[in-house]
DSSP file (Angstrom, degrees, kcal/mol; ACC not computed):
  #  RESIDUE AA STRUCTURE BP1 BP2  ACC     N-H-->O    O-->H-N    N-H-->O    O-->H-N    TCO  KAPPA ALPHA  PHI   PSI    X-CA   Y-CA   Z-CA
    1    1 A M     >        0   0    0      0, 0.0     4,-2.2     0, 0.0     5,-0.2   0.000 360.0 360.0 360.0 -47.0    0.0    0.0    0.0
    2    2 A R  H  >  +     0   0    0      1,-0.2     4,-2.6     2,-0.2     5,-0.2   0.903 360.0  52.0 -63.4 -40.1    2.8    2.4    0.9
    3    3 A T  H  > S+     0   0    0      2,-0.2     4,-2.7     1,-0.2    -1,-0.2   0.902 108.7  50.5 -62.7 -41.7    4.7    1.6   -2.2
    4    4 A T  H  > S+     0   0    0      2,-0.2     4,-2.5     1,-0.2    -1,-0.2   0.924 112.5  46.1 -63.3 -45.4    1.6    2.2   -4.4
    5    5 A L  H  X S+     0   0    0     -4,-2.2     4,-2.4     2,-0.2    -2,-0.2   0.901 112.7  51.1 -63.4 -40.9    1.1    5.6   -2.8
    6    6 A F  H  X S+     0   0    0     -4,-2.6     4,-2.2     2,-0.2    -2,-0.2   0.934 111.8  46.2 -62.7 -46.0    4.7    6.5   -3.1
    7    7 A L  H  X S+     0   0    0     -4,-2.7     4,-2.5     1,-0.2    -2,-0.2   0.887 111.5  52.2 -64.7 -38.9    4.8    5.6   -6.8
    8    8 A A  H  X S+     0   0    0     -4,-2.5     4,-2.2     2,-0.2    -1,-0.2   0.912 109.5  49.6 -63.0 -40.8    1.6    7.5   -7.4
    9    9 A A  H  X S+     0   0    0     -4,-2.4     4,-2.5     2,-0.2    -2,-0.2   0.909 110.4  50.5 -63.5 -42.1    3.1   10.6   -5.7
   10   10 A I  H  X S+     0   0    0     -4,-2.2     4,-2.8     2,-0.2     5,-0.2   0.924 109.5  50.6 -61.4 -45.1    6.2   10.2   -7.9
   11   11 A V  H  X S+     0   0    0     -4,-2.5     4,-2.3     1,-0.2    -2,-0.2   0.918 111.9  47.6 -60.1 -44.0    4.1   10.0  -11.1
   12   12 A I  H  X S+     0   0    0     -4,-2.2     4,-2.4     2,-0.2    -1,-0.2   0.924 112.7  48.3 -64.4 -44.4    2.2   13.1  -10.1
   13   13 A I  H  X S+     0   0    0     -4,-2.5     4,-2.6     1,-0.2     5,-0.3   0.929 111.9  49.1 -62.2 -45.9    5.3   15.1   -9.3
   14   14 A V  H  X S+     0   0    0     -4,-2.8     4,-2.5     1,-0.2    -1,-0.2   0.903 111.1  50.7 -61.3 -40.7    7.1   14.0  -12.5
   15   15 A H  H  X S+     0   0    0     -4,-2.3     4,-1.3    -5,-0.2    -1,-0.2   0.926 112.4  45.7 -63.1 -45.5    4.0   15.1  -14.5
   16   16 A V  H  < S+     0   0    0     -4,-2.4    -2,-0.2     1,-0.2    -1,-0.2   0.918 117.1  43.9 -65.6 -43.7    3.8   18.5  -12.9
   17   17 A V  H  < S+     0   0    0     -4,-2.6    -2,-0.2     1,-0.2    -1,-0.2   0.872 115.3  48.0 -70.0 -36.8    7.5   19.2  -13.3
   18   18 A A  H  < S+     0   0    0     -4,-2.5    -1,-0.2    -5,-0.3    -2,-0.2   0.666  87.2  98.1 -81.6 -16.8    7.7   17.9  -16.8
   19   19 A T  S  < S-     0   0    0     -4,-1.3     2,-0.1    -5,-0.2    -4,-0.0  -0.608  77.9-126.7 -74.5 122.3    4.7   19.8  -18.1
   20   20 A P        -     0   0    0      0, 0.0     2,-0.3     0, 0.0    -2,-0.1  -0.368  19.5-116.8 -69.9 146.5    5.9   23.0  -19.8
   21   21 A T        -     0   0    0     -2,-0.1     2,-0.3     1,-0.0     0, 0.0  -0.641  36.2-166.9 -80.4 139.5    4.5   26.3  -18.7
   22   22 A T        -     0   0    0     -2,-0.3     2,-0.0     1,-0.0    -1,-0.0  -0.856  24.2 -96.8-125.0 161.3    2.5   28.0  -21.4
   23   23 A A        -     0   0    0     -2,-0.3     6,-0.1     1,-0.1     3,-0.1  -0.334  52.1 -88.2 -71.0 157.9    1.2   31.5  -21.8
   24   24 A I    >   -     0   0    0      4,-0.1     3,-2.8     1,-0.1    -1,-0.1  -0.509  54.5-102.3 -64.5 127.9   -2.4   32.2  -21.0
   25   25 A P  T 3  S+     0   0    0      0, 0.0    -1,-0.1     0, 0.0     3,-0.1  -0.314 107.6  11.4 -56.0 129.3   -4.4   31.6  -24.1
   26   26 A G  T 3  S+     0   0    0     45,-0.4     2,-0.1     1,-0.3    -2,-0.1   0.408 101.0 127.7  83.7  -2.7   -5.3   34.9  -25.7
   27   27 A G    <   -     0   0    0     -3,-2.8    44,-0.5     1,-0.1     2,-0.3  -0.468  66.5-102.8 -85.5 159.7   -2.8   36.8  -23.5
   28   28 A W  E     -A   70   0A   0     42,-0.2     2,-0.4    -2,-0.1    42,-0.2  -0.640  37.4-167.5 -81.5 136.3   -0.1   39.2  -24.8
   29   29 A V  E     -A   69   0A   0     40,-2.6    40,-2.6    -2,-0.3     2,-0.1  -0.987  23.9-113.1-128.2 133.7    3.4   37.8  -24.7
   30   30 A N  E     -A   68   0A   0     -2,-0.4     2,-0.7    38,-0.2    38,-0.3  -0.373  23.3-133.1 -62.7 140.2    6.6   39.7  -25.2
   31   31 A I        -     0   0    0     36,-2.8    36,-0.4     1,-0.2     3,-0.2  -0.878  18.2-166.3 -93.5 115.8    8.5   38.9  -28.4
   32   32 A K  S    S+     0   0    0     -2,-0.7     2,-1.3     1,-0.2     3,-0.2   0.893  76.4  56.5 -74.1 -40.0   12.1   38.5  -27.3
   33   33 A N    >   +     0   0    0      1,-0.2     3,-1.5     2,-0.1    -1,-0.2  -0.619  56.5 159.9 -96.1  77.5   13.8   38.6  -30.7
   34   34 A I  T 3   +     0   0    0     -2,-1.3    30,-0.2     1,-0.3    -1,-0.2   0.653  69.9  69.9 -73.5 -11.5   12.7   42.0  -32.0
   35   35 A A  T 3   +     0   0    0     -3,-0.2    -1,-0.3     4,-0.1    -2,-0.1   0.557  69.7 124.0 -77.9  -6.8   15.6   41.9  -34.5
   36   36 A D  S X> S-     0   0    0     -3,-1.5     4,-2.2     1,-0.2     3,-0.5  -0.317  70.1-129.7 -53.5 129.6   13.8   39.1  -36.3
   37   37 A P  H 3> S+     0   0    0      0, 0.0     4,-2.4     0, 0.0     5,-0.2   0.832 106.5  56.4 -54.9 -34.4   13.4   40.2  -39.9
   38   38 A H  H 3> S+     0   0    0      2,-0.2     4,-2.1     1,-0.2     5,-0.1   0.912 108.1  46.7 -64.7 -42.3    9.7   39.4  -39.9
   39   39 A I  H <> S+     0   0    0     -3,-0.5     4,-1.9    -6,-0.2    -1,-0.2   0.916 113.9  47.7 -67.0 -43.4    9.1   41.6  -36.9
   40   40 A Q  H  X S+     0   0    0     -4,-2.2     4,-2.2     1,-0.2    -2,-0.2   0.886 110.9  51.9 -65.3 -37.0   11.1   44.5  -38.4
   41   41 A E  H  X S+     0   0    0     -4,-2.4     4,-2.6    -5,-0.2    -1,-0.2   0.880 106.6  53.8 -67.1 -37.1    9.2   44.0  -41.7
   42   42 A L  H  X S+     0   0    0     -4,-2.1     4,-2.3     2,-0.2    -1,-0.2   0.909 108.8  50.0 -61.5 -41.4    5.9   44.2  -39.9
   43   43 A G  H  X S+     0   0    0     -4,-1.9     4,-1.9     2,-0.2    -2,-0.2   0.920 110.9  48.0 -62.8 -44.2    7.0   47.5  -38.4
   44   44 A K  H  X S+     0   0    0     -4,-2.2     4,-2.2     1,-0.2    -2,-0.2   0.919 111.5  50.8 -61.8 -44.1    8.0   48.9  -41.8
   45   45 A W  H  X S+     0   0    0     -4,-2.6     4,-2.8     1,-0.2    -2,-0.2   0.892 107.2  54.3 -60.1 -41.1    4.7   47.7  -43.2
   46   46 A A  H  X S+     0   0    0     -4,-2.3     4,-2.4     2,-0.2    -1,-0.2   0.906 108.7  47.7 -62.5 -42.5    2.8   49.5  -40.4
   47   47 A V  H  X S+     0   0    0     -4,-1.9     4,-2.2     2,-0.2    -1,-0.2   0.917 112.9  49.3 -65.2 -42.6    4.5   52.8  -41.1
   48   48 A L  H  X S+     0   0    0     -4,-2.2     4,-2.6     2,-0.2    -2,-0.2   0.914 111.6  48.6 -62.1 -43.5    3.7   52.4  -44.8
   49   49 A E  H  X S+     0   0    0     -4,-2.8     4,-2.0     2,-0.2     6,-0.2   0.914 109.3  52.8 -62.5 -42.9    0.1   51.6  -44.2
   50   50 A H  H  <>S+     0   0    0     -4,-2.4     5,-2.3     1,-0.2    -1,-0.2   0.920 112.4  45.6 -57.3 -44.6   -0.2   54.6  -41.8
   51   51 A T  H ><5S+     0   0    0     -4,-2.2     3,-1.4     1,-0.2    -2,-0.2   0.911 112.6  49.7 -66.5 -43.2    1.2   56.8  -44.6
   52   52 A Q  H 3<5S+     0   0    0     -4,-2.6    -1,-0.2     1,-0.3    -2,-0.2   0.769 105.4  58.3 -67.8 -26.2   -1.1   55.3  -47.3
   53   53 A L  T 3<5S-     0   0    0     -4,-2.0    -1,-0.3    -5,-0.2    -2,-0.2   0.213 135.3 -78.1 -91.2  16.5   -4.2   55.8  -45.1
   54   54 A G  T < 5S+     0   0    0     -3,-1.4     2,-1.8     1,-0.2    -3,-0.2   0.487  80.2 144.0 108.0   2.4   -3.6   59.5  -44.8
   55   55 A G    > < +     0   0    0     -5,-2.3     3,-0.5    -6,-0.2     2,-0.5  -0.571  23.4 179.8 -73.6  89.5   -0.9   59.9  -42.2
   56   56 A N  T 3   +     0   0    0     -2,-1.8    -1,-0.2     1,-0.2    -5,-0.1  -0.079  48.6 106.0 -87.9  37.5    0.6   62.9  -44.0
   57   57 A D  T 3  S-     0   0    0     -2,-0.5    29,-0.9    28,-0.0    -1,-0.2   0.338  85.4-124.3 -97.0   5.5    3.4   63.3  -41.4
   58   58 A G    <   -     0   0    0     -3,-0.5    -2,-0.1     1,-0.2    26,-0.0   0.805  42.1-178.6  60.8  33.3    6.1   61.9  -43.7
   59   59 A L        -     0   0    0     -4,-0.3     2,-0.4   -12,-0.1    26,-0.2  -0.347  13.4-159.8 -67.4 144.0    7.2   59.3  -41.2
   60   60 A R  E     - B   0  84A   0     24,-1.9    24,-3.0    -2,-0.0     2,-0.1  -0.996  23.4-115.5-124.1 132.2   10.1   57.0  -42.2
   61   61 A F  E     + B   0  83A   0     -2,-0.4    22,-0.2    22,-0.2     3,-0.1  -0.384  36.5 167.1 -64.7 135.8   10.5   53.6  -40.5
   62   62 A V  E     -     0   0A   0     20,-2.2     2,-0.3     1,-0.3    21,-0.2   0.701  57.5 -50.3-110.6 -61.7   13.7   53.2  -38.4
   63   63 A K  E     - B   0  82A   0     19,-1.5    19,-3.4   -20,-0.1     2,-0.5  -0.979  45.6 -97.9-169.5 161.3   13.1   50.0  -36.3
   64   64 A V  E     - B   0  81A   0     -2,-0.3    17,-0.2    17,-0.2     3,-0.1  -0.795  31.5-174.9 -84.4 129.1   10.8   48.1  -34.0
   65   65 A V  E     +     0   0A   0     15,-3.1     2,-0.3    -2,-0.5    16,-0.2   0.664  66.6   1.2-103.6 -20.2   12.0   48.7  -30.4
   66   66 A S  E     - B   0  80A   0     14,-1.3    14,-2.9   -32,-0.1    -1,-0.4  -0.971  65.0-173.3-159.5 158.0    9.6   46.4  -28.6
   67   67 A A  E     - B   0  79A   0    -36,-0.4   -36,-2.8    -2,-0.3     2,-0.3  -0.998   8.9-169.2-156.2 149.2    6.9   43.9  -29.6
   68   68 A E  E     -AB  30  78A   0     10,-2.2    10,-2.3    -2,-0.3     2,-0.3  -0.955  11.2-155.4-133.1 154.5    4.2   41.7  -28.2
   69   69 A E  E     -AB  29  77A   0    -40,-2.6   -40,-2.6    -2,-0.3     2,-0.4  -0.960   5.5-161.0-131.4 153.6    2.0   39.1  -29.8
   70   70 A Q  E     -AB  28  76A   0      6,-2.3     6,-2.8    -2,-0.3     2,-0.6  -0.983  19.0-138.2-132.9 118.3   -1.4   37.6  -29.0
   71   71 A I  E     + B   0  75A   0    -44,-0.5   -45,-0.4    -2,-0.4     4,-0.2  -0.685  45.2 135.8 -82.7 119.7   -2.3   34.2  -30.5
   72   72 A V  S    S-     0   0    0      2,-2.3     2,-2.1    -2,-0.6   -46,-0.1  -0.282  82.9 -38.1-129.3-143.5   -5.9   34.2  -31.7
   73   73 A N  S    S-     0   0    0     -2,-0.2     2,-0.3    27,-0.0    -2,-0.1  -0.468 139.0 -11.8 -82.3  66.5   -7.2   32.8  -34.9
   74   74 A G  S    S-     0   0    0     -2,-2.1    -2,-2.3    26,-0.1     2,-0.4  -0.938 108.9 -62.4 130.0-155.3   -4.0   34.3  -36.3
   75   75 A V  E     -BC  71  99A   0     24,-2.9    24,-2.6    -2,-0.3     2,-0.4  -0.991  32.3-154.5-135.4 127.7   -1.7   36.6  -34.5
   76   76 A N  E     -BC  70  98A   0     -6,-2.8    -6,-2.3    -2,-0.4     2,-0.4  -0.823  19.1-159.6 -91.3 139.1   -2.2   40.1  -33.2
   77   77 A Y  E     -BC  69  97A   0     20,-2.8    20,-2.2    -2,-0.4     2,-0.5  -0.966  15.3-165.7-120.6 137.4    0.9   42.2  -32.9
   78   78 A Q  E     -BC  68  96A   0    -10,-2.3   -10,-2.2    -2,-0.4     2,-0.4  -0.982  21.9-176.6-115.5 115.4    1.5   45.3  -30.7
   79   79 A L  E     -BC  67  95A   0     16,-3.1    16,-2.9    -2,-0.5     2,-0.6  -0.922  23.6-150.3-116.7 136.6    4.7   47.0  -32.0
   80   80 A V  E     -BC  66  94A   0    -14,-2.9   -15,-3.1    -2,-0.4   -14,-1.3  -0.938  28.8-164.6-101.4 122.8    6.5   50.0  -30.6
   81   81 A I  E     -BC  64  93A   0     12,-3.3    12,-2.3    -2,-0.6     2,-0.6  -0.892  21.2-142.9-118.3 134.3    8.2   51.6  -33.6
   82   82 A D  E     +BC  63  92A   0    -19,-3.4   -20,-2.2    -2,-0.4   -19,-1.5  -0.849  33.1 177.6 -89.4 124.7   11.0   54.2  -33.8
   83   83 A A  E     -BC  61  91A   0      8,-2.8     8,-2.5    -2,-0.6     2,-0.5  -0.956  27.4-127.6-131.9 151.2   10.2   56.5  -36.8
   84   84 A L  E     -BC  60  90A   0    -24,-3.0   -24,-1.9    -2,-0.3     6,-0.2  -0.843  23.5-147.9 -99.2 127.2   11.8   59.5  -38.2
   85   85 A R    >   -     0   0    0      4,-2.9     3,-2.0    -2,-0.5   -27,-0.1  -0.395  31.5-100.4 -87.5 168.7    9.7   62.6  -38.8
   86   86 A L  T 3  S+     0   0    0    -29,-0.9   -28,-0.1     1,-0.3    -1,-0.1   0.833 122.5  58.0 -57.8 -34.2   10.1   65.2  -41.6
   87   87 A D  T 3  S-     0   0    0      2,-0.1    -1,-0.3     1,-0.1     3,-0.1   0.436 121.0-107.7 -79.0   2.8   11.9   67.6  -39.1
   88   88 A G  S <  S+     0   0    0     -3,-2.0     2,-0.2     1,-0.3    -2,-0.1   0.412  77.3 131.6  88.5  -1.6   14.5   64.9  -38.5
   89   89 A S        -     0   0    0     -5,-0.1    -4,-2.9     1,-0.0     2,-0.4  -0.562  54.4-126.8 -85.2 150.0   13.3   64.1  -34.9
   90   90 A H  E     +C   84   0A   0     -6,-0.2     2,-0.3    -2,-0.2    -6,-0.2  -0.759  30.0 175.9 -93.1 139.7   12.7   60.5  -33.8
   91   91 A R  E     -C   83   0A   0     -8,-2.5    -8,-2.8    -2,-0.4     2,-0.4  -0.970  24.2-128.7-136.7 154.2    9.3   59.6  -32.2
   92   92 A T  E     -C   82   0A   0     -2,-0.3    24,-2.6   -10,-0.2    25,-0.6  -0.860  24.5-172.9-106.2 144.0    7.9   56.3  -31.1
   93   93 A Y  E     -CD  81 115A   0    -12,-2.3   -12,-3.3    -2,-0.4     2,-0.6  -0.936  20.6-132.4-132.2 151.1    4.6   55.0  -32.2
   94   94 A K  E     -CD  80 114A   0     20,-3.6    20,-2.4    -2,-0.3     2,-0.4  -0.934  24.4-171.6-107.4 122.3    2.4   52.0  -31.2
   95   95 A A  E     -CD  79 113A   0    -16,-2.9   -16,-3.1    -2,-0.6     2,-0.5  -0.928   8.2-161.2-113.5 137.5    1.1   50.0  -34.1
   96   96 A V  E     +CD  78 112A   0     16,-2.3    15,-2.3    -2,-0.4    16,-1.7  -0.983  21.1 167.0-118.2 127.7   -1.5   47.2  -33.7
   97   97 A L  E     -CD  77 110A   0    -20,-2.2   -20,-2.8    -2,-0.5     2,-0.4  -0.888  26.5-142.7-135.0 161.8   -1.8   44.7  -36.5
   98   98 A F  E     -CD  76 109A   0     11,-2.3    11,-2.6    -2,-0.3     2,-0.4  -0.990  18.3-178.0-125.6 138.9   -3.3   41.3  -37.3
   99   99 A E  E     -CD  75 108A   0    -24,-2.6   -24,-2.9    -2,-0.4     2,-0.4  -1.000   3.6-179.9-139.1 138.2   -1.7   38.6  -39.4
  100  100 A K  E     - D   0 107A   0      7,-2.6     7,-3.3    -2,-0.4     2,-0.5  -0.992  13.7-153.4-139.4 129.8   -3.0   35.2  -40.4
  101  101 A D  E     + D   0 106A   0     -2,-0.4     2,-0.3     5,-0.2     5,-0.2  -0.870  20.0 174.8 -97.7 131.3   -1.3   32.6  -42.6
  102  102 A S        -     0   0    0      3,-2.6     3,-0.1    -2,-0.5    -2,-0.0  -0.771  47.9 -93.7-123.9 177.2   -3.5   30.2  -44.4
  103  103 A S  S    S+     0   0    0     -2,-0.3     3,-0.1     1,-0.2    -2,-0.0   0.776 122.5  27.2 -63.9 -26.0   -2.7   27.5  -46.9
  104  104 A N  S    S+     0   0    0      1,-0.2     2,-0.3     0, 0.0    -1,-0.2   0.547 125.9   7.9-116.4  -7.6   -3.2   29.8  -49.9
  105  105 A A        -     0   0    0     -3,-0.1    -3,-2.6     2,-0.0     2,-0.5  -0.995  57.9-120.4-165.3 162.9   -2.5   33.3  -48.7
  106  106 A K  E     -D  101   0A   0     -2,-0.3     2,-0.5    -5,-0.2    -5,-0.2  -0.950  28.4-156.9-110.0 130.4   -1.2   35.6  -45.9
  107  107 A T  E     -D  100   0A   0     -7,-3.3    -7,-2.6    -2,-0.5     2,-0.4  -0.912  10.3-176.5-110.3 133.4   -3.7   38.2  -44.5
  108  108 A R  E     -D   99   0A   0     -2,-0.5     2,-0.4    -9,-0.2    -9,-0.2  -0.983   3.5-169.2-125.7 141.9   -2.6   41.4  -42.8
  109  109 A K  E     -D   98   0A   0    -11,-2.6   -11,-2.3    -2,-0.4     2,-0.5  -0.994  16.9-140.7-133.4 127.8   -4.9   43.9  -41.2
  110  110 A F  E     +D   97   0A   0     -2,-0.4   -13,-0.2   -13,-0.2     3,-0.1  -0.755  26.8 169.6 -84.0 121.9   -3.9   47.4  -40.0
  111  111 A I  E     -     0   0A   0    -15,-2.3     2,-0.3    -2,-0.5   -14,-0.2   0.865  54.6 -18.2-103.8 -51.9   -5.7   48.1  -36.8
  112  112 A S  E     -D   96   0A   0    -16,-1.7   -16,-2.3     2,-0.0    -1,-0.3  -0.995  39.4-165.7-156.6 161.3   -4.2   51.2  -35.3
  113  113 A F  E     +D   95   0A   0     -2,-0.3   -18,-0.2   -18,-0.2    -3,-0.0  -0.863  27.8 155.6-151.2 109.7   -1.2   53.6  -35.2
  114  114 A T  E     -D   94   0A   0    -20,-2.4   -20,-3.6    -2,-0.3     2,-0.0  -0.926  49.9 -84.8-136.5 157.3   -0.8   56.1  -32.4
  115  115 A P  E     -D   93   0A   0      0, 0.0   -22,-0.3     0, 0.0    -2,-0.0  -0.389  33.6-145.2 -59.0 138.7    2.0   58.0  -30.7
  116  116 A A              0   0    0    -24,-2.6   -23,-0.2   -35,-0.2   -36,-0.0   0.703 360.0 360.0 -82.9 -19.5    3.5   55.8  -28.0
  117  117 A N              0   0    0    -25,-0.6    -1,-0.1   -23,-0.0   -24,-0.1   0.385 360.0 360.0-139.5 360.0    4.2   58.7  -25.6
């Protein structure tokens, strides 16, 4: 009886320790490698979309300085972007985008673009 309880306890402990911790489904998670070319390309795309949708502030993309992702039916991204203004000053902006890969196409949706500070 003691041996059975001991073995059951060991199995439970091994299961708990071996189970990887995962992010909360639907929660925002920091993207550690913001130098990833895909993340930088998303930032550049966000600045271009902002400009094409009437942002007549002449912004030029510099780099993504921080990023988070949220896994949904696709991926939501919150990017903090360093951009250069016409007067030569740098400003940071927060862009929110959605991206979904399917078997036949990639879909991107521009959600918002606002000053970060």
